[in-house]
C-alpha positions in Angstrom: -86.4 -224.5 -13.5 -87.0 -225.6 -9.9 -84.6 -227.0 -7.4 -85.0 -229.8 -4.8 -84.6 -229.3 -1.1 -80.8 -229.8 -1.5 -80.5 -227.2 -4.2 -80.1 -229.7 -7.0 -82.3 -229.5 -10.1 -85.7 -231.0 -9.5 -86.3 -234.0 -11.8 -90.0 -233.0 -11.8 -89.1 -229.8 -13.7 -89.1 -229.6 -17.5 -85.3 -229.8 -17.6 -85.4 -232.7 -15.3 -87.9 -234.6 -17.4 -85.8 -233.9 -20.5 -82.7 -235.3 -18.8 -84.6 -238.4 -17.7 -86.0 -238.8 -21.2 -82.6 -238.4 -22.8 -81.0 -240.9 -20.4 -83.7 -243.4 -21.1 -83.3 -243.0 -24.8 -79.5 -243.4 -24.6 -79.9 -246.6 -22.5 -82.4 -247.9 -25.0 -80.0 -247.2 -28.0 -77.1 -248.8 -26.1 -79.2 -251.9 -25.3 -80.4 -252.2 -28.9 -76.8 -251.9 -30.2 -75.6 -254.6 -27.8 -78.4 -256.9 -28.7 -77.9 -256.5 -32.5 -74.1 -256.8 -32.2 -74.4 -260.1 -30.3 -77.0 -261.4 -32.8 -74.8 -260.4 -35.7 -71.8 -262.2 -34.2 -73.9 -265.3 -33.5 -75.2 -265.4 -37.1 -71.7 -264.8 -38.5 -70.1 -267.6 -36.4 -72.9 -270.1 -36.7 -74.1 -269.6 -40.2 -71.4 -267.7 -42.0 -71.2 -264.4 -43.8 -73.9 -265.1 -46.4 -76.4 -265.3 -43.5 -75.6 -261.9 -42.1 -78.6 -260.1 -43.5 -80.9 -257.6 -41.9 -83.7 -260.1 -41.9 -81.8 -262.8 -40.1 -80.0 -260.6 -37.6 -83.3 -258.8 -36.8 -85.0 -262.2 -36.2 -82.2 -263.4 -33.9 -82.0 -260.1 -32.0 -85.7 -259.7 -31.6 -86.0 -256.4 -33.4 -87.7 -255.2 -36.6 -85.8 -255.0 -39.9 -86.8 -251.3 -40.0 -84.9 -250.7 -36.7 -81.7 -252.3 -38.2 -82.0 -250.5 -41.5 -82.4 -247.2 -39.7 -79.3 -247.5 -37.6 -77.2 -249.9 -39.7 -78.2 -249.6 -43.3 -75.6 -252.0 -44.9 -74.5 -255.5 -44.3 -71.0 -254.2 -43.7 -72.4 -252.2 -40.8 -73.7 -255.4 -39.3 -70.3 -257.0 -39.7 -68.7 -254.1 -38.0 -71.1 -254.6 -35.0 -70.3 -258.3 -34.8 -66.5 -257.7 -34.8 -66.8 -254.9 -32.2 -68.1 -257.4 -29.6 -65.7 -260.1 -30.5 -63.3 -258.8 -27.8 -59.7 -259.8 -27.2 -58.3 -263.0 -28.4 -57.5 -265.7 -25.8 -53.8 -266.3 -25.2 -51.4 -268.7 -23.5 -49.6 -267.2 -20.5 -45.8 -267.3 -21.3 -43.7 -269.2 -18.8 -40.2 -268.5 -20.2 -39.8 -271.8 -21.9 -39.6 -270.8 -25.6 -40.8 -274.0 -27.2 -43.5 -274.8 -24.6 -44.8 -271.2 -24.9 -45.0 -271.4 -28.6 -46.8 -274.7 -28.5 -49.1 -273.4 -25.9 -49.9 -270.3 -27.9 -50.5 -272.2 -31.1 -52.8 -274.6 -29.2 -54.8 -271.8 -27.7 -55.1 -270.2 -31.2 -56.2 -273.5 -32.7 -58.8 -274.1 -30.0 -60.1 -270.5 -30.5 -60.7 -271.2 -34.1 -63.0 -273.9 -33.1 -64.7 -272.3 -30.1 -65.1 -268.8 -31.7 -65.4 -269.9 -35.3 -62.6 -267.7 -36.3 -62.5 -269.3 -39.7 -65.8 -267.6 -40.6 -64.7 -264.4 -39.1 -61.4 -264.4 -41.0 -63.2 -265.1 -44.3 -65.4 -262.1 -43.7 -62.4 -259.9 -42.8 -60.5 -261.1 -45.9 -63.4 -260.3 -48.1 -64.4 -256.8 -46.8 -61.1 -255.7 -45.2 -59.7 -254.9 -48.6 -62.4 -252.5 -49.6 -64.0 -251.1 -46.3 -61.8 -248.9 -44.2 -63.8 -249.6 -41.0 -63.5 -253.3 -41.4 -59.8 -253.0 -42.3 -59.2 -251.2 -39.0 -60.9 -254.0 -37.1 -58.9 -256.5 -39.0 -55.7 -254.7 -38.1 -56.7 -254.6 -34.4 -57.6 -258.3 -34.3 -54.5 -259.4 -36.1 -52.2 -257.3 -33.9 -54.0 -258.8 -30.8 -53.8 -262.3 -32.1 -50.1 -262.1 -33.0 -49.0 -260.2 -29.9 -47.9 -263.1 -27.7 -46.1 -265.1 -30.4 -44.5 -262.0 -31.7 -43.2 -261.2 -28.2 -42.0 -264.8 -27.6 -40.3 -265.2 -30.9 -38.9 -261.7 -30.6 -36.4 -263.2 -28.1 -34.7 -265.2 -30.9 -35.5 -263.3 -34.1 -36.1 -259.8 -35.4 -36.9 -257.8 -38.5 -38.0 -259.8 -41.6 -37.1 -263.1 -40.0 -39.5 -262.4 -37.1 -42.2 -261.3 -39.5 -41.7 -264.5 -41.6 -41.7 -266.7 -38.5 -45.0 -265.1 -37.2 -46.6 -265.6 -40.6 -45.5 -269.3 -40.6 -46.8 -269.8 -37.1 -50.2 -268.4 -37.9 -50.3 -270.2 -41.3 -49.8 -273.5 -39.6 -53.3 -273.1 -38.1 -55.1 -271.0 -40.6 -54.1 -272.9 -43.8 -55.4 -276.4 -42.8 -58.6 -274.8 -41.4 -59.4 -272.8 -44.5 -58.0 -275.2 -47.1 -58.9 -278.6 -45.7 -61.6 -277.8 -43.2 -59.7 -279.3 -40.2 -57.5 -278.0 -37.4 -53.9 -279.2 -36.9 -53.3 -282.0 -34.4 -51.1 -281.7 -31.3 -48.4 -283.5 -33.2 -48.6 -281.1 -36.1 -48.6 -278.1 -33.8 -45.4 -279.4 -32.1 -43.7 -280.1 -35.4 -44.6 -276.7 -36.8 -43.1 -275.0 -33.7 -39.9 -277.1 -34.1 -39.6 -276.2 -37.8 -40.1 -272.5 -37.1 -37.6 -272.5 -34.2 -35.1 -274.4 -36.4 -35.5 -271.8 -39.1 -35.0 -268.8 -36.9 -32.0 -270.3 -35.2 -30.2 -271.1 -38.4 -27.6 -268.4 -39.4 
């Protein structure tokens, strides 16, 4: 192995070339994973779970099906990639006004369902989270993130099972109409849902 003028390993040596080759391969793998992950999320949120196939994701990502099958052999693997790049959920910034903060958080959640197509993501999580440990872990992370603000805000007036029930009702006021009726709650329904939850947790 040879050294450069400063005593560092010379990249023209065999070891240096190997390091450069490994670095280039690592960068290529990372780039491929990022591209395929983004494509899988795009297909999931625009076309739904049934469209998340190796053929469709490969076409959208610009890679061959062979590449996808080599690294991610199952459709569940593709779903995992999509969920990995989803990132953190958007949230309302609490102001200290209990009712306003809950309305703000529910409104942000409702809007995220539309902008991120969370309905399709939640359907996939519900389907595969019960049988696939990796997807269940992602589901747990996303749910914990999604509930974090409302759980903290409601935690000022409720605790224990009452808090758990209130958080479930809060989430259900958005998720139920989206999944059952194909529509999101209006501002008036959001406000009414918050008032009902607050009335319930404040009743002895």
